[in-house]
C-alpha beads as a LAMMPS data file, in Angstrom:
LAMMPS data file: protein, C-alpha beads

206 atoms
205 bonds

1 atom types
1 bond types

-500.0 500.0 xlo xhi
-500.0 500.0 ylo yhi
-500.0 500.0 zlo zhi

Masses

1 110.0

Atoms # bond

1 1 1 -45.765 -403.775 358.773
2 1 1 -47.537 -401.270 356.550
3 1 1 -46.348 -397.752 355.915
4 1 1 -49.404 -396.391 357.788
5 1 1 -48.514 -398.367 360.904
6 1 1 -44.918 -397.133 360.731
7 1 1 -46.164 -393.571 360.565
8 1 1 -48.527 -394.159 363.476
9 1 1 -45.706 -395.538 365.583
10 1 1 -43.588 -392.463 364.951
11 1 1 -46.506 -390.074 365.458
12 1 1 -48.812 -391.511 368.130
13 1 1 -52.247 -389.926 368.625
14 1 1 -52.099 -386.848 370.851
15 1 1 -55.823 -386.194 371.268
16 1 1 -55.591 -387.234 374.916
17 1 1 -53.118 -388.724 377.347
18 1 1 -55.413 -391.713 377.777
19 1 1 -55.455 -392.429 374.046
20 1 1 -51.674 -392.170 373.857
21 1 1 -51.331 -394.499 376.839
22 1 1 -53.646 -397.075 375.257
23 1 1 -51.761 -396.817 371.984
24 1 1 -48.447 -397.377 373.747
25 1 1 -49.788 -400.316 375.751
26 1 1 -51.113 -402.023 372.611
27 1 1 -47.920 -401.339 370.649
28 1 1 -45.727 -402.740 373.427
29 1 1 -48.012 -405.719 373.873
30 1 1 -47.736 -406.504 370.182
31 1 1 -43.948 -406.146 370.253
32 1 1 -44.087 -403.165 367.904
33 1 1 -41.760 -400.857 369.866
34 1 1 -38.053 -401.324 369.242
35 1 1 -36.951 -397.789 370.169
36 1 1 -38.581 -395.759 372.946
37 1 1 -37.822 -392.057 373.281
38 1 1 -38.541 -389.139 375.566
39 1 1 -37.657 -385.477 375.869
40 1 1 -35.488 -384.579 378.841
41 1 1 -35.086 -381.121 380.364
42 1 1 -31.565 -380.240 381.467
43 1 1 -29.513 -377.179 382.475
44 1 1 -27.821 -377.472 379.092
45 1 1 -31.091 -377.275 377.175
46 1 1 -33.604 -379.848 375.950
47 1 1 -32.368 -383.357 375.219
48 1 1 -33.896 -386.314 373.448
49 1 1 -33.135 -389.717 374.984
50 1 1 -33.852 -392.987 373.218
51 1 1 -33.381 -396.566 374.292
52 1 1 -33.837 -400.139 373.136
53 1 1 -34.056 -403.379 375.064
54 1 1 -30.237 -403.374 375.043
55 1 1 -29.856 -399.945 376.620
56 1 1 -29.496 -396.247 375.869
57 1 1 -28.919 -395.717 372.161
58 1 1 -29.174 -391.938 371.722
59 1 1 -28.933 -388.716 373.730
60 1 1 -29.154 -385.653 371.528
61 1 1 -29.021 -381.912 372.100
62 1 1 -32.264 -380.827 370.445
63 1 1 -30.983 -377.288 369.947
64 1 1 -28.515 -378.614 367.387
65 1 1 -30.755 -381.146 365.686
66 1 1 -34.411 -381.134 364.785
67 1 1 -36.372 -383.752 366.737
68 1 1 -37.841 -385.189 363.545
69 1 1 -34.373 -385.600 362.034
70 1 1 -33.165 -387.389 365.178
71 1 1 -36.131 -389.768 365.111
72 1 1 -35.594 -390.413 361.414
73 1 1 -31.961 -391.265 362.050
74 1 1 -33.017 -393.683 364.783
75 1 1 -35.476 -395.272 362.359
76 1 1 -32.717 -395.603 359.741
77 1 1 -29.948 -396.781 362.077
78 1 1 -31.847 -398.930 364.576
79 1 1 -35.464 -399.685 363.649
80 1 1 -38.467 -397.890 362.138
81 1 1 -40.520 -398.977 365.163
82 1 1 -39.893 -395.799 367.183
83 1 1 -42.404 -394.574 369.751
84 1 1 -42.538 -391.895 372.422
85 1 1 -42.580 -393.777 375.746
86 1 1 -41.318 -391.539 378.571
87 1 1 -41.751 -394.117 381.336
88 1 1 -39.225 -396.414 379.686
89 1 1 -36.645 -393.621 379.836
90 1 1 -37.236 -392.786 383.512
91 1 1 -33.914 -394.358 384.668
92 1 1 -31.814 -392.152 382.376
93 1 1 -33.913 -389.088 383.214
94 1 1 -33.374 -389.660 386.945
95 1 1 -29.670 -390.330 386.439
96 1 1 -29.231 -387.107 384.471
97 1 1 -31.099 -385.112 387.125
98 1 1 -28.810 -386.541 389.815
99 1 1 -25.716 -385.808 387.733
100 1 1 -26.643 -382.169 387.129
101 1 1 -27.555 -381.759 390.798
102 1 1 -24.108 -382.999 391.841
103 1 1 -25.414 -386.231 393.367
104 1 1 -23.990 -388.648 390.779
105 1 1 -20.516 -389.059 389.290
106 1 1 -21.008 -392.273 387.297
107 1 1 -23.694 -393.577 384.974
108 1 1 -24.523 -397.216 385.661
109 1 1 -26.684 -397.407 382.547
110 1 1 -26.622 -400.078 379.856
111 1 1 -25.566 -398.824 376.426
112 1 1 -26.802 -400.202 373.118
113 1 1 -23.598 -400.247 371.071
114 1 1 -25.119 -402.104 368.117
115 1 1 -25.482 -399.135 365.697
116 1 1 -21.758 -398.261 366.060
117 1 1 -18.881 -399.558 364.007
118 1 1 -16.039 -401.389 365.712
119 1 1 -13.596 -398.460 365.711
120 1 1 -16.118 -395.956 367.063
121 1 1 -17.190 -398.382 369.765
122 1 1 -13.585 -398.905 370.899
123 1 1 -13.008 -395.159 371.042
124 1 1 -16.221 -394.524 372.952
125 1 1 -15.613 -397.399 375.357
126 1 1 -12.206 -395.900 376.152
127 1 1 -13.899 -392.529 376.623
128 1 1 -16.550 -393.999 378.907
129 1 1 -13.755 -395.231 381.194
130 1 1 -12.410 -391.702 381.855
131 1 1 -13.306 -390.984 385.488
132 1 1 -15.390 -388.085 386.726
133 1 1 -13.181 -385.014 387.055
134 1 1 -10.489 -386.416 384.755
135 1 1 -9.575 -385.903 381.133
136 1 1 -7.460 -387.409 378.353
137 1 1 -6.152 -386.138 375.036
138 1 1 -7.410 -387.469 371.726
139 1 1 -4.113 -389.306 371.332
140 1 1 -4.426 -390.929 374.748
141 1 1 -7.937 -392.113 373.960
142 1 1 -6.754 -393.559 370.646
143 1 1 -3.923 -395.346 372.447
144 1 1 -6.263 -396.822 375.048
145 1 1 -8.513 -398.001 372.231
146 1 1 -5.566 -399.865 370.707
147 1 1 -5.098 -397.425 367.809
148 1 1 -2.312 -395.068 368.961
149 1 1 -1.786 -393.450 365.549
150 1 1 -5.470 -392.817 364.907
151 1 1 -5.895 -389.699 367.024
152 1 1 -7.493 -387.737 364.179
153 1 1 -9.932 -390.557 363.491
154 1 1 -10.586 -390.692 367.232
155 1 1 -11.574 -387.035 367.108
156 1 1 -14.000 -387.779 364.284
157 1 1 -15.511 -390.694 366.199
158 1 1 -15.924 -388.530 369.288
159 1 1 -17.519 -385.781 367.222
160 1 1 -20.160 -388.334 366.219
161 1 1 -20.746 -389.583 369.746
162 1 1 -24.471 -390.461 369.809
163 1 1 -24.656 -390.438 373.626
164 1 1 -22.864 -387.337 374.974
165 1 1 -22.749 -386.685 378.734
166 1 1 -23.241 -390.385 379.531
167 1 1 -20.327 -391.284 377.243
168 1 1 -18.272 -388.289 378.406
169 1 1 -16.586 -387.011 375.259
170 1 1 -16.396 -383.633 377.056
171 1 1 -13.524 -385.209 379.049
172 1 1 -11.387 -385.505 375.906
173 1 1 -9.213 -382.461 375.256
174 1 1 -6.935 -381.430 372.451
175 1 1 -3.165 -381.594 372.835
176 1 1 -1.522 -378.931 374.980
177 1 1 -4.408 -378.682 377.416
178 1 1 -6.764 -376.980 374.961
179 1 1 -10.408 -377.952 375.251
180 1 1 -10.909 -378.844 371.596
181 1 1 -14.367 -379.243 370.087
182 1 1 -17.595 -380.697 371.375
183 1 1 -20.819 -381.899 369.792
184 1 1 -22.882 -379.624 372.052
185 1 1 -20.682 -376.570 371.586
186 1 1 -17.675 -375.360 373.535
187 1 1 -19.713 -373.525 376.186
188 1 1 -21.515 -376.730 377.129
189 1 1 -18.175 -378.528 377.320
190 1 1 -16.891 -375.886 379.732
191 1 1 -20.030 -376.135 381.862
192 1 1 -19.772 -379.928 382.117
193 1 1 -16.107 -379.737 383.066
194 1 1 -16.832 -377.057 385.661
195 1 1 -19.602 -379.225 387.098
196 1 1 -17.108 -382.074 387.461
197 1 1 -14.396 -379.875 388.949
198 1 1 -12.036 -380.445 386.021
199 1 1 -12.086 -376.780 385.040
200 1 1 -12.289 -373.742 387.269
201 1 1 -15.185 -371.403 386.378
202 1 1 -12.954 -368.354 386.271
203 1 1 -10.632 -370.105 383.788
204 1 1 -13.428 -371.287 381.552
205 1 1 -15.382 -368.100 381.214
206 1 1 -13.190 -366.382 378.630

Bonds

1 1 1 2
2 1 2 3
3 1 3 4
4 1 4 5
5 1 5 6
6 1 6 7
7 1 7 8
8 1 8 9
9 1 9 10
10 1 10 11
11 1 11 12
12 1 12 13
13 1 13 14
14 1 14 15
15 1 15 16
16 1 16 17
17 1 17 18
18 1 18 19
19 1 19 20
20 1 20 21
21 1 21 22
22 1 22 23
23 1 23 24
24 1 24 25
25 1 25 26
26 1 26 27
27 1 27 28
28 1 28 29
29 1 29 30
30 1 30 31
31 1 31 32
32 1 32 33
33 1 33 34
34 1 34 35
35 1 35 36
36 1 36 37
37 1 37 38
38 1 38 39
39 1 39 40
40 1 40 41
41 1 41 42
42 1 42 43
43 1 43 44
44 1 44 45
45 1 45 46
46 1 46 47
47 1 47 48
48 1 48 49
49 1 49 50
50 1 50 51
51 1 51 52
52 1 52 53
53 1 53 54
54 1 54 55
55 1 55 56
56 1 56 57
57 1 57 58
58 1 58 59
59 1 59 60
60 1 60 61
61 1 61 62
62 1 62 63
63 1 63 64
64 1 64 65
65 1 65 66
66 1 66 67
67 1 67 68
68 1 68 69
69 1 69 70
70 1 70 71
71 1 71 72
72 1 72 73
73 1 73 74
74 1 74 75
75 1 75 76
76 1 76 77
77 1 77 78
78 1 78 79
79 1 79 80
80 1 80 81
81 1 81 82
82 1 82 83
83 1 83 84
84 1 84 85
85 1 85 86
86 1 86 87
87 1 87 88
88 1 88 89
89 1 89 90
90 1 90 91
91 1 91 92
92 1 92 93
93 1 93 94
94 1 94 95
95 1 95 96
96 1 96 97
97 1 97 98
98 1 98 99
99 1 99 100
100 1 100 101
101 1 101 102
102 1 102 103
103 1 103 104
104 1 104 105
105 1 105 106
106 1 106 107
107 1 107 108
108 1 108 109
109 1 109 110
110 1 110 111
111 1 111 112
112 1 112 113
113 1 113 114
114 1 114 115
115 1 115 116
116 1 116 117
117 1 117 118
118 1 118 119
119 1 119 120
120 1 120 121
121 1 121 122
122 1 122 123
123 1 123 124
124 1 124 125
125 1 125 126
126 1 126 127
127 1 127 128
128 1 128 129
129 1 129 130
130 1 130 131
131 1 131 132
132 1 132 133
133 1 133 134
134 1 134 135
135 1 135 136
136 1 136 137
137 1 137 138
138 1 138 139
139 1 139 140
140 1 140 141
141 1 141 142
142 1 142 143
143 1 143 144
144 1 144 145
145 1 145 146
146 1 146 147
147 1 147 148
148 1 148 149
149 1 149 150
150 1 150 151
151 1 151 152
152 1 152 153
153 1 153 154
154 1 154 155
155 1 155 156
156 1 156 157
157 1 157 158
158 1 158 159
159 1 159 160
160 1 160 161
161 1 161 162
162 1 162 163
163 1 163 164
164 1 164 165
165 1 165 166
166 1 166 167
167 1 167 168
168 1 168 169
169 1 169 170
170 1 170 171
171 1 171 172
172 1 172 173
173 1 173 174
174 1 174 175
175 1 175 176
176 1 176 177
177 1 177 178
178 1 178 179
179 1 179 180
180 1 180 181
181 1 181 182
182 1 182 183
183 1 183 184
184 1 184 185
185 1 185 186
186 1 186 187
187 1 187 188
188 1 188 189
189 1 189 190
190 1 190 191
191 1 191 192
192 1 192 193
193 1 193 194
194 1 194 195
195 1 195 196
196 1 196 197
197 1 197 198
198 1 198 199
199 1 199 200
200 1 200 201
201 1 201 202
202 1 202 203
203 1 203 204
204 1 204 205
205 1 205 206
């Protein structure tokens, strides 16, 4: 694949919706799309969702990361064949809408774990198993991942969670019942926990 084609895949023509649709159809027909992405509106601000044939591979808070930087990281970590294809992300967009509207408490969505190292995957799999409305400490997550002494490393892995909300790192708290950090900022962590009933609004507003 030439450099020009790579650039075209990352920056499809925007002169008209019809042209973009034709471009996408041709690219998909030729097997030139490895990573599809779409912007997603949410009560927590704009998100960028990306998926592969294996499942959801990225969900980023755009406020904290430039869209171009996120797409470049996807190109580096997964494949340079990245294309905006909102229809392919419709399942995750619907699931997120239902979650924020209080109509969903689990995400039955396939995850593409392939860009993650073994340790991070084990930590995030343990995190994904925390039920709606529940929480664990970093140490408890490390223990469930089979690495009971690696609670600090667990915190680092959670801080690099590429799929927040769906992999609910907001449900992991620091020792002593403190909320700890969060990739989307502490206020977003509080809001997610309040939505799930794990934190009372009046206790999380200070």
